[in-house]
C-alpha positions as CSV (number, residue, x, y, z in Angstrom):
1,X,10.6,42.5,4.3
2,X,11.3,40.4,7.5
3,X,14.6,40.8,9.0
4,X,15.7,38.9,11.9
5,X,16.9,40.8,15.0
6,X,20.4,39.6,14.9
7,X,20.9,40.3,11.4
8,X,19.7,43.9,12.3
9,X,22.2,44.0,15.1
10,X,25.1,42.6,12.9
11,X,24.1,45.3,10.2
12,X,24.0,48.0,12.6
13,X,27.4,46.9,14.1
14,X,29.0,46.8,10.5
15,X,28.1,50.4,9.8
16,X,29.1,52.0,13.1
17,X,30.8,55.1,13.4
18,X,34.5,54.3,14.1
19,X,34.7,57.0,16.9
20,X,31.6,55.4,18.9
21,X,31.8,53.0,21.7
22,X,30.2,50.0,20.4
23,X,31.1,47.6,23.2
24,X,27.6,48.0,24.7
25,X,25.6,47.9,21.6
26,X,24.9,43.9,21.4
27,X,24.1,43.2,25.1
28,X,21.9,46.3,24.8
29,X,20.0,44.9,22.2
30,X,19.5,42.0,23.2
31,X,18.2,43.2,26.5
32,X,15.7,45.2,24.4
33,X,14.8,41.8,22.4
34,X,14.5,39.7,25.6
35,X,12.0,42.4,27.1
36,X,9.8,42.0,24.1
37,X,7.2,39.5,23.4
38,X,9.1,37.4,21.1
39,X,12.2,35.4,21.3
40,X,15.5,36.7,20.3
41,X,16.4,33.9,17.8
42,X,13.5,34.7,15.5
43,X,11.5,37.4,16.0
44,X,9.1,38.9,13.2
45,X,10.5,42.5,12.3
46,X,8.5,44.5,10.1
47,X,9.1,48.2,10.7
48,X,9.1,50.4,7.5
49,X,12.1,48.5,6.5
50,X,13.8,51.8,4.7
51,X,13.4,53.6,7.6
52,X,15.0,51.0,9.8
53,X,17.9,50.6,7.2
54,X,18.5,54.4,7.1
55,X,18.9,54.4,11.0
56,X,21.1,51.8,10.8
57,X,23.3,53.3,8.4
58,X,23.4,56.7,10.4
59,X,24.9,55.1,13.4
60,X,23.3,56.9,15.9
61,X,23.2,54.4,19.1
62,X,19.9,55.7,20.8
63,X,18.1,55.7,17.2
64,X,19.5,52.4,16.5
65,X,18.2,50.8,19.9
66,X,14.7,52.7,19.6
67,X,14.4,51.3,15.9
68,X,15.0,47.7,17.1
69,X,12.6,48.1,19.9
70,X,9.8,49.4,17.8
71,X,10.7,46.8,15.0
72,X,10.3,43.8,17.4
73,X,7.3,45.2,19.0
74,X,5.7,45.7,15.4
75,X,3.6,42.6,14.3
76,X,4.0,41.2,10.5
77,X,1.3,41.9,8.2
78,X,-1.2,39.4,8.8
79,X,-0.7,38.4,12.2
80,X,-3.4,38.5,14.6
81,X,-2.6,40.5,17.9
82,X,-2.2,38.3,20.7
83,X,-5.0,37.7,23.2
84,X,-5.0,39.6,26.5
85,X,-3.0,37.3,29.1
86,X,-2.0,35.1,26.5
87,X,1.9,35.0,25.7
88,X,2.8,34.7,22.1
89,X,4.2,31.1,21.3
90,X,7.9,31.2,20.9
91,X,8.4,28.3,19.0
92,X,9.2,29.4,15.2
93,X,10.0,26.6,12.5
94,X,13.1,27.2,10.2
95,X,12.5,26.9,6.6
96,X,15.3,23.9,6.6
97,X,13.0,21.9,8.7
98,X,9.7,23.1,7.4
99,X,9.1,20.1,5.2
100,X,8.7,17.6,8.0
101,X,7.9,19.7,10.9
102,X,4.8,21.5,11.2
103,X,2.4,23.3,13.9
104,X,-0.6,21.0,14.9
105,X,-4.1,22.7,14.6
106,X,-6.1,22.4,17.4
107,X,-9.5,20.2,17.3
108,X,-12.0,19.5,19.8
109,X,-14.0,16.6,18.2
110,X,-11.9,13.7,19.5
111,X,-14.3,10.7,19.8
112,X,-13.6,7.7,22.0
113,X,-10.3,9.3,23.4
114,X,-11.1,11.3,26.3
115,X,-9.4,8.8,28.7
116,X,-6.3,8.7,26.7
117,X,-6.1,12.7,26.3
118,X,-6.9,12.7,30.0
119,X,-3.7,10.6,30.6
120,X,-1.5,12.6,28.6
121,X,-2.4,15.9,30.1
122,X,-1.9,14.6,33.5
123,X,1.7,14.0,32.7
124,X,2.1,17.2,30.7
125,X,0.5,20.0,32.7
126,X,2.3,18.8,36.0
127,X,4.4,21.5,37.7
128,X,7.4,19.2,36.7
129,X,6.3,17.8,33.5
130,X,6.8,14.2,32.6
131,X,7.3,13.4,28.7
132,X,4.6,11.2,27.3
133,X,5.0,8.0,25.3
134,X,2.0,7.5,23.1
135,X,2.0,3.7,22.1
136,X,-0.2,2.9,18.8
137,X,-0.4,1.8,15.5
138,X,-0.2,3.9,12.3
139,X,-3.9,5.2,11.4
140,X,-4.8,4.5,14.7
141,X,-5.4,8.4,15.3
142,X,-2.1,9.2,16.9
143,X,-2.0,12.5,15.1
144,X,-5.3,13.3,16.1
145,X,-4.3,13.0,19.9
146,X,-1.6,15.6,18.9
147,X,-4.5,18.1,17.8
148,X,-6.4,17.0,20.8
149,X,-3.3,17.9,23.0
150,X,-2.6,21.3,21.0
151,X,-6.6,22.4,21.7
152,X,-6.1,21.5,25.6
153,X,-3.1,23.7,25.8
154,X,-4.3,26.5,23.8
155,X,-5.5,28.5,26.7
156,X,-1.9,29.0,27.9
157,X,-0.8,30.4,24.5
158,X,1.0,26.9,23.9
159,X,1.5,25.4,20.6
160,X,2.2,21.9,19.8
161,X,4.9,21.0,17.2
162,X,4.8,17.7,15.4
163,X,8.2,16.2,13.9
164,X,7.1,13.9,10.9
165,X,9.9,11.3,11.3
166,X,8.6,8.8,9.0
167,X,8.9,11.9,6.2
168,X,12.2,13.0,7.0
169,X,15.3,11.6,5.4
170,X,17.6,9.7,7.6
171,X,20.2,12.3,8.0
172,X,17.6,15.2,8.6
173,X,16.0,13.7,11.8
174,X,18.9,14.2,14.3
175,X,19.0,17.8,12.8
176,X,15.3,18.5,13.1
177,X,15.2,17.2,16.6
178,X,18.3,19.5,17.8
179,X,16.7,22.5,16.1
180,X,13.4,22.2,17.7
181,X,14.7,21.3,21.0
182,X,17.1,24.4,20.9
183,X,14.0,26.8,19.9
184,X,11.5,25.1,22.1
185,X,10.4,26.7,25.4
186,X,7.7,26.3,28.4
187,X,5.1,27.2,26.1
188,X,5.6,24.6,23.5
189,X,4.8,21.1,23.2
190,X,7.1,18.8,21.1
191,X,5.2,15.9,19.4
192,X,7.8,13.6,18.0
193,X,6.2,11.0,15.8
194,X,7.5,7.6,14.7
195,X,10.3,7.9,17.2
196,X,11.3,4.2,16.7
197,X,12.8,5.1,13.3
198,X,15.5,7.7,14.3
199,X,16.2,5.7,17.4
200,X,17.0,2.8,15.1
201,X,14.8,0.4,17.1
202,X,14.0,-1.6,13.5
203,X,17.9,-1.7,12.8
204,X,20.1,-4.9,13.6
205,X,22.7,-2.5,14.9
206,X,20.7,-1.1,17.9
207,X,19.5,2.3,19.1
208,X,21.0,5.6,17.3
209,X,23.4,7.0,20.1
210,X,23.2,10.5,18.8
211,X,19.5,10.8,18.5
212,X,19.4,9.3,22.0
213,X,22.2,11.5,23.3
214,X,20.0,14.7,22.1
215,X,16.8,13.3,23.5
216,X,17.9,12.3,27.0
217,X,18.8,15.8,28.5
218,X,15.8,17.1,26.7
219,X,13.6,14.6,28.7
220,X,15.3,15.8,31.6
221,X,14.4,19.5,31.2
222,X,11.5,20.6,33.1
223,X,11.0,23.4,30.8
224,X,10.3,21.2,27.6
225,X,7.0,19.3,27.4
226,X,7.8,16.0,25.1
227,X,5.4,13.5,23.4
228,X,7.1,10.5,21.7
229,X,5.1,8.5,19.6
230,X,6.2,4.5,19.1
231,X,4.4,1.9,17.2
232,X,3.0,-0.9,19.2
233,X,5.5,-3.9,17.7
234,X,8.4,-1.4,19.1
235,X,7.4,-1.1,22.6
236,X,9.0,-4.0,23.9
237,X,12.3,-3.2,22.1
238,X,12.5,0.1,23.2
239,X,12.1,-1.0,26.9
240,X,14.7,-4.0,26.6
241,X,17.2,-1.5,24.6
242,X,17.4,1.3,27.3
243,X,15.0,0.7,30.3
244,X,16.4,3.8,31.9
245,X,15.1,6.1,29.2
246,X,11.9,4.0,29.1
247,X,10.9,4.5,32.6
248,X,11.4,8.2,32.3
249,X,8.1,8.2,30.2
250,X,4.6,8.3,31.3
251,X,3.2,5.6,28.8
252,X,-0.1,6.0,27.3
253,X,-1.7,3.4,25.3
254,X,-3.8,4.2,22.5
255,X,-6.2,1.2,22.0
256,X,-8.2,0.5,18.9
257,X,-11.3,1.8,19.1
258,X,-14.6,-0.5,19.2
259,X,-16.8,-0.6,16.0
260,X,-19.5,1.6,16.8
261,X,-16.9,4.6,17.8
262,X,-14.8,3.7,14.9
263,X,-17.9,4.3,12.2
264,X,-18.8,7.4,14.2
265,X,-15.2,8.9,13.8
266,X,-15.5,8.3,10.0
267,X,-18.8,9.6,9.7
268,X,-17.6,12.6,11.4
269,X,-14.3,13.2,9.3
270,X,-15.8,12.3,6.0
271,X,-18.3,15.3,6.3
272,X,-15.2,17.5,5.4
273,X,-14.3,15.4,2.5
274,X,-18.0,15.3,1.2
275,X,-17.9,19.0,1.5
276,X,-14.7,19.6,-0.2
277,X,-15.4,17.6,-3.3
278,X,-19.2,18.7,-3.2
279,X,-20.4,15.0,-3.1
280,X,-22.8,13.0,-0.8
281,X,-21.4,9.8,1.1
282,X,-24.1,7.5,2.2
283,X,-23.9,5.4,5.0
284,X,-23.1,2.2,3.2
285,X,-20.3,3.7,1.7
286,X,-18.9,4.6,5.3
287,X,-19.3,1.1,6.2
288,X,-17.6,-0.5,3.0
289,X,-14.7,1.7,3.7
290,X,-14.3,0.0,7.0
291,X,-13.4,-3.1,5.4
292,X,-10.0,-5.1,6.5
293,X,-7.1,-3.7,4.8
294,X,-6.2,-5.0,1.5
295,X,-3.1,-5.8,-1.0
296,X,-0.9,-3.0,-0.9
297,X,-2.8,-1.1,1.6
298,X,-1.0,0.3,4.8
299,X,-2.1,1.9,8.1
300,X,-5.4,1.1,10.1
301,X,-8.6,2.4,10.6
302,X,-9.9,5.2,10.8
303,X,-7.2,6.6,8.4
304,X,-7.4,4.0,6.1
305,X,-11.3,4.3,5.8
306,X,-10.7,7.9,5.3
307,X,-8.3,7.8,2.8
308,X,-10.8,5.4,0.5
309,X,-13.4,7.8,1.0
310,X,-11.3,10.4,0.0
311,X,-10.5,8.7,-3.2
312,X,-14.1,7.6,-3.7
313,X,-15.1,11.1,-3.2
314,X,-12.8,12.1,-5.9
315,X,-14.0,9.6,-8.2
316,X,-17.5,10.8,-7.7
317,X,-16.8,14.3,-8.3
318,X,-15.0,13.7,-11.5
319,X,-17.8,11.5,-12.9
320,X,-20.2,14.6,-12.1
321,X,-17.9,16.9,-13.8
322,X,-17.8,14.6,-17.1
323,X,-21.6,14.4,-17.1
324,X,-21.5,18.2,-17.1
325,X,-24.1,18.3,-14.1
326,X,-25.6,21.4,-12.7
327,X,-23.3,22.8,-9.9
328,X,-25.8,22.4,-7.3
329,X,-26.6,18.7,-7.9
330,X,-24.2,16.3,-5.6
331,X,-23.4,13.2,-7.1
332,X,-23.4,10.3,-4.8
333,X,-20.5,8.0,-3.7
334,X,-21.2,4.4,-4.4
335,X,-19.5,1.6,-3.2
336,X,-17.9,0.8,-6.6
337,X,-16.2,4.2,-6.0
338,X,-14.0,2.8,-3.2
339,X,-10.4,1.5,-4.1
340,X,-11.5,-1.9,-3.0
341,X,-10.3,-5.2,-5.1
342,X,-12.3,-8.6,-4.7
343,X,-12.4,-9.4,-0.9
344,X,-9.4,-11.8,-0.3
345,X,-10.6,-14.8,1.9
346,X,-8.6,-14.7,5.0
347,X,-9.1,-18.3,5.7
348,X,-7.4,-21.6,5.4
349,X,-8.7,-25.1,5.5
350,X,-5.9,-27.5,6.8
351,X,-7.2,-30.4,5.2
352,X,-7.9,-28.8,1.6
353,X,-4.3,-27.2,1.9
354,X,-2.4,-30.4,3.0
355,X,-4.1,-32.3,0.0
356,X,-3.1,-29.7,-2.4
357,X,0.5,-29.5,-0.8
358,X,1.0,-33.4,-0.8
359,X,0.0,-33.8,-4.7
360,X,3.3,-31.5,-5.2
361,X,5.5,-32.7,-2.7
362,X,6.0,-36.2,-2.0
363,X,7.3,-38.1,1.0
364,X,6.8,-35.3,3.4
365,X,3.4,-35.7,4.8
366,X,4.6,-34.7,8.2
367,X,6.0,-31.4,7.4
368,X,2.9,-30.8,5.0
369,X,0.5,-31.2,7.8
370,X,2.3,-29.3,10.1
371,X,2.4,-26.4,7.8
372,X,-1.2,-26.5,6.9
373,X,-2.2,-26.6,10.7
374,X,-0.1,-23.6,11.6
375,X,-1.3,-21.6,8.5
376,X,-5.0,-22.2,9.3
377,X,-4.7,-20.3,12.8
378,X,-2.1,-17.7,11.4
379,X,-4.0,-16.6,8.3
380,X,-7.1,-16.5,10.0
381,X,-5.6,-14.0,12.4
382,X,-6.4,-16.2,15.5
383,X,-3.0,-16.4,16.9
384,X,-2.2,-14.5,19.8
385,X,0.2,-11.9,18.2
386,X,-1.3,-10.9,14.9
387,X,1.5,-8.2,14.4
388,X,3.8,-10.9,13.5
389,X,4.2,-12.6,9.9
390,X,1.6,-15.4,9.3
391,X,3.8,-18.0,9.9
392,X,7.7,-18.4,10.5
393,X,9.2,-22.0,9.5
394,X,12.5,-23.4,9.7
395,X,12.7,-26.2,7.1
396,X,15.7,-28.7,7.9
397,X,16.9,-31.7,6.4
398,X,19.3,-33.1,3.5
399,X,19.3,-31.6,0.1
400,X,16.9,-32.6,-2.6
401,X,14.3,-33.8,-0.3
402,X,11.8,-30.8,-0.9
403,X,12.4,-28.0,1.2
404,X,12.5,-25.4,-1.3
405,X,9.6,-27.3,-3.2
406,X,7.4,-26.9,-0.4
407,X,7.8,-23.1,-0.1
408,X,7.0,-22.8,-3.6
409,X,3.8,-25.0,-3.4
410,X,2.9,-22.7,-0.1
411,X,3.1,-19.7,-2.6
412,X,1.0,-21.3,-5.1
413,X,-1.9,-22.5,-2.5
414,X,-1.8,-19.5,-0.5
415,X,-1.4,-16.6,-3.2
416,X,-2.7,-18.1,-6.3
417,X,0.7,-18.1,-8.1
418,X,4.3,-19.7,-7.4
419,X,5.8,-16.2,-8.5
420,X,4.3,-14.9,-4.8
421,X,7.9,-16.3,-3.7
422,X,10.5,-13.7,-2.6
423,X,13.8,-15.5,-2.3
424,X,17.1,-14.6,-0.7
425,X,19.8,-16.6,-1.1
426,X,21.5,-16.1,2.5
427,X,24.9,-17.5,1.6
428,X,25.3,-13.9,-0.4
429,X,24.9,-12.2,3.1
430,X,28.0,-14.1,4.9
431,X,29.3,-10.7,6.4
432,X,27.9,-8.1,8.5
433,X,28.0,-5.4,6.4
434,X,26.0,-7.4,4.0
435,X,22.6,-6.0,5.9
436,X,22.8,-3.2,3.4
437,X,21.3,-5.7,0.9
438,X,18.2,-5.9,3.5
439,X,17.7,-2.4,4.6
440,X,20.1,-0.3,2.6
441,X,23.4,1.4,3.4
442,X,23.6,4.6,5.6
443,X,23.5,8.1,3.5
444,X,26.9,8.6,1.9
445,X,27.8,4.7,1.2
446,X,27.3,3.0,-2.0
447,X,23.8,1.7,-2.5
448,X,21.9,4.2,-0.5
449,X,20.4,5.6,-3.2
450,X,19.6,2.2,-5.1
451,X,16.7,0.7,-2.9
452,X,15.2,-1.5,-5.7
453,X,17.2,-4.3,-4.5
454,X,16.5,-3.8,-0.7
455,X,14.1,-6.6,1.3
456,X,11.9,-3.8,2.2
457,X,11.3,-2.7,-1.2
458,X,10.4,-6.3,-2.4
459,X,8.0,-6.8,0.4
460,X,6.0,-3.3,0.1
461,X,5.5,-4.2,-3.3
462,X,4.3,-7.7,-2.9
463,X,3.1,-7.7,0.8
464,X,1.6,-11.0,0.8
465,X,4.0,-13.7,-0.2
466,X,6.3,-16.5,1.0
467,X,9.6,-15.3,1.7
468,X,12.2,-17.8,1.3
469,X,15.4,-17.6,3.3
470,X,17.6,-20.2,1.8
471,X,20.2,-21.5,3.7
472,X,20.1,-19.5,6.7
473,X,23.1,-20.9,8.5
474,X,25.2,-19.5,6.0
475,X,24.2,-15.9,7.0
476,X,26.3,-13.8,9.4
477,X,24.6,-13.5,12.6
478,X,24.1,-9.7,12.1
479,X,22.0,-10.8,9.6
480,X,20.1,-13.0,11.9
481,X,19.3,-10.1,14.1
482,X,17.8,-8.0,11.6
483,X,15.3,-11.0,10.9
484,X,14.5,-11.0,14.8
485,X,12.7,-7.6,14.3
486,X,10.6,-8.9,11.5
487,X,9.7,-12.2,13.4
488,X,9.1,-10.2,16.6
489,X,7.2,-7.3,15.4
490,X,6.1,-8.1,11.7
491,X,7.9,-4.7,10.5
492,X,11.2,-3.8,9.1
493,X,12.3,-0.2,8.6
494,X,15.0,0.6,5.8
495,X,17.8,3.6,6.0
496,X,15.6,5.5,4.2
497,X,12.8,5.3,7.4
498,X,10.1,3.5,5.1
499,X,8.8,0.6,7.1
500,X,7.7,-2.9,5.1
501,X,4.7,-4.6,6.8
502,X,5.4,-8.4,7.0
503,X,1.8,-9.4,8.7
504,X,0.8,-11.0,5.8
505,X,4.2,-12.6,4.7
506,X,4.6,-16.2,5.5
507,X,8.4,-16.9,6.2
508,X,10.2,-20.0,5.5
509,X,13.8,-20.5,6.3
510,X,15.7,-23.5,5.0
511,X,19.1,-25.4,6.5
512,X,21.2,-28.2,5.8
513,X,22.5,-28.1,9.4
514,X,22.0,-32.0,10.7
515,X,22.1,-33.5,7.3
516,X,25.1,-35.2,8.5
517,X,22.9,-37.2,11.2
518,X,21.1,-39.1,8.2
519,X,24.6,-39.0,6.1
520,X,26.0,-41.2,9.0
521,X,23.3,-43.7,8.5
522,X,24.2,-44.2,4.9
523,X,21.7,-42.0,3.6
524,X,21.8,-38.5,2.6
525,X,18.6,-37.9,0.4
526,X,17.0,-41.3,0.2
527,X,16.1,-44.1,2.8
528,X,15.0,-47.8,2.5
529,X,12.1,-46.8,5.2
530,X,10.8,-44.3,7.1
531,X,11.5,-46.0,10.3
532,X,14.8,-45.4,10.3
533,X,14.8,-41.8,9.2
534,X,12.2,-40.8,12.2
535,X,14.6,-42.0,14.7
536,X,17.3,-39.4,13.8
537,X,14.9,-36.4,13.8
538,X,15.7,-35.6,17.2
539,X,19.3,-35.7,16.7
540,X,18.9,-33.2,13.9
541,X,16.9,-30.8,16.2
542,X,19.8,-31.0,18.7
543,X,22.3,-29.9,16.1
544,X,20.2,-26.8,15.5
545,X,19.8,-26.1,19.0
546,X,23.8,-26.1,19.4
547,X,24.3,-24.0,16.1
548,X,21.6,-21.3,16.0
549,X,20.9,-18.9,18.6
550,X,18.0,-19.5,21.2
551,X,16.4,-16.2,20.6
552,X,16.4,-16.8,16.8
553,X,14.7,-20.5,17.3
554,X,12.4,-19.1,20.2
555,X,10.7,-16.9,17.4
556,X,10.0,-19.8,14.9
557,X,6.6,-21.1,14.8
558,X,7.2,-24.5,13.3
559,X,10.8,-26.3,13.1
560,X,10.1,-29.3,10.6
561,X,13.0,-32.0,9.9
562,X,12.3,-33.3,6.2
563,X,12.9,-36.9,6.1
564,X,15.2,-38.7,3.3
565,X,13.0,-39.7,0.8
566,X,11.9,-43.4,0.5
567,X,12.3,-45.9,-2.5
568,X,8.6,-45.5,-3.0
569,X,8.8,-41.6,-3.0
570,X,11.6,-41.5,-5.5
571,X,9.2,-43.9,-8.1
572,X,6.5,-41.4,-7.5
573,X,8.5,-38.5,-8.2
574,X,10.3,-39.9,-11.2
575,X,6.6,-40.7,-12.8
576,X,5.5,-37.0,-11.6
577,X,8.7,-35.4,-13.7
578,X,8.4,-37.4,-16.5
579,X,4.7,-37.0,-17.1
580,X,5.4,-33.1,-16.6
581,X,8.1,-33.4,-19.2
582,X,6.0,-35.3,-21.9
583,X,3.0,-33.0,-21.5
584,X,5.3,-30.1,-22.0
585,X,6.5,-31.7,-25.5
586,X,2.7,-32.4,-26.5
587,X,2.4,-28.5,-26.3
588,X,4.8,-28.1,-28.8
589,X,3.6,-30.6,-31.3
590,X,5.4,-33.8,-30.2
591,X,3.2,-36.9,-29.7
592,X,4.9,-39.2,-27.2
593,X,4.1,-41.9,-25.0
594,X,5.9,-43.3,-21.6
595,X,6.5,-46.7,-20.9
596,X,7.1,-48.7,-17.9
597,X,10.9,-49.1,-19.1
598,X,11.2,-45.3,-19.4
599,X,9.9,-44.7,-16.0
600,X,12.0,-47.3,-14.4
601,X,15.4,-46.1,-16.0
602,X,14.7,-42.7,-15.0
603,X,14.1,-44.0,-11.4
604,X,17.2,-46.0,-11.6
605,X,19.4,-43.5,-13.0
606,X,17.8,-40.4,-10.9
607,X,18.6,-42.4,-7.4
608,X,21.4,-40.3,-5.9
609,X,22.3,-40.3,-2.2
610,X,24.4,-37.1,-2.5
611,X,21.9,-34.7,-4.6
612,X,18.3,-36.2,-3.6
613,X,15.4,-35.6,-6.0
614,X,17.4,-32.9,-8.0
615,X,19.1,-35.9,-9.6
616,X,15.8,-37.1,-10.8
617,X,15.1,-33.5,-12.7
618,X,18.4,-33.9,-14.4
619,X,18.0,-37.5,-15.4
620,X,14.6,-36.4,-17.3
621,X,16.3,-33.4,-18.8
622,X,18.9,-35.6,-20.2
623,X,17.3,-38.9,-21.0
624,X,13.8,-37.1,-22.4
625,X,14.0,-33.8,-23.4
626,X,17.5,-33.0,-24.8
627,X,17.3,-35.9,-27.4
628,X,13.4,-34.9,-28.4
629,X,14.9,-31.0,-28.4
630,X,17.1,-32.2,-31.4
631,X,14.5,-33.9,-33.5
632,X,11.6,-32.3,-35.3
633,X,8.0,-32.5,-33.8
634,X,6.4,-35.9,-34.6
635,X,5.5,-39.2,-33.0
636,X,8.3,-41.0,-31.1
637,X,8.8,-43.8,-29.0
638,X,11.3,-44.4,-26.4
639,X,13.6,-47.3,-26.7
640,X,15.6,-48.1,-23.4
641,X,19.4,-49.5,-23.7
642,X,20.9,-50.1,-20.3
643,X,20.8,-46.8,-18.5
644,X,20.4,-44.7,-22.0
645,X,17.3,-44.0,-23.9
646,X,17.1,-43.5,-27.7
647,X,14.1,-41.9,-29.4
648,X,12.7,-43.5,-32.6
649,X,9.8,-42.5,-34.8
650,X,6.7,-44.4,-34.0
651,X,5.2,-46.4,-36.8
């Protein structure tokens, strides 16, 4: 039985002799405990518990003091005695926080990181320790650096305790920090992982005040040693949000390892994986595991490569068991065992893409060309900030000119299906509290336990997609702030602390702002010629600058103004939509043929300055699909009568 000392003291007081003077029992017992090698808060008490309880019940002051002293001096079963000259670590992790707080095991085999370790120790081992801000991406070895620090400070009897904020519920992060700070002392290092999550750097509402209030005095306490870890995309926001706090840190960057060192690290660590599964991992499997991240994979190498090799080793071991091989024969991991899908070609041919898009989008050649040229850079990760999404576009212009259609065509061209489109109607986010539809509600509010509809959930499920933010101008400015984080860092963290990765997402915003410019010239969705529309594009851009925040516009890669459709474009669209409708009918057993009169009436009736090309679709449905749907499958020909079409059996 393990009995905390304060419980023993309380028990002693409860069973005291009423005539005895107990006023000095508590301070005397605390003095005994403070003189012992462990702290008062949670010492390990393992005497013969029955003897201790007997003494406590007897109420003898001297016996109680002696029993308590002996209790805290006696190590618990299985505890190794402390080394000579080394203090016993004092930080004990309460059970309530053990799920996301752990003692880091030391390790010496840290390859390619000696300079990073030296920088961290330069700050932590000063007479006046300085808190460290370790900057690096997920999977790049941040936890390994905690293990390296643990090894470096082990000679002092110091332990490194890690708080895993990514694994902790949002309402537990502050409690875990507060408890660890309370228990920490000069012989412990507190390693706060993913500090951007509890600080709220990924939230539109800004920094988490209570968490910051608990952290700031701890950073100023010379008896505490703190290492905070932040992902690279959040560094600038932390600096801009609280510059005073930022300057208290010794900033240490964790750069990406070169290819040779990366392979050496993976080869070294996968030896443990091979031993655990009793398999052989050949060099070619290690090389294949170092391939770039694919759909649905998160993190970076070397962590990603090791995760892949662990899965491959599991498969190889299972294959060996199923073959009932002898135990001393090790199965060899093959490349096919790795959880890799068919490699995705991360390249866009701008000419080919422009041609494919122009086949679906009529009359917007300039917009199509600009989109194709930009994607050729970002998809190949040749842009200067690969952490950002693969493209952030703003499509402006009148309704019905192809803005949404181009976004759908982009999804088809980039990801092989028009279904690779995540669409958000921004008119539904017209209040500041509607950001909960993107990142969830705080604990205790409606929707906190229903993450299926959150944007972060959708992106985690479809990490390679086109994100369409339709009618962006109708959203509340607080919602705009949420997307500033996405456009800047390519990440968004929800109220559960889960981070969605937007690096392979193409963001398309649409807006009707500036449409009145074309309306004032007498055309909303159509123009007689392209020249008059080009002259108004600069006016539309000026409307956007007056309406939308500069910080939002500055994060957009391309602002594209869609021109009203020309008469030639309307005729082409009418023909394309009519042919598509007739093809659908033929697949259902109808034999129908288009005539020049049919194309002409659809073009004439479908012309609408107010609704643009959308009226063409309605005309095709009304004049072609609806009347034929009421007839049995067969052969029919159109008879045009004014603005109406009658279908009769073909002879």
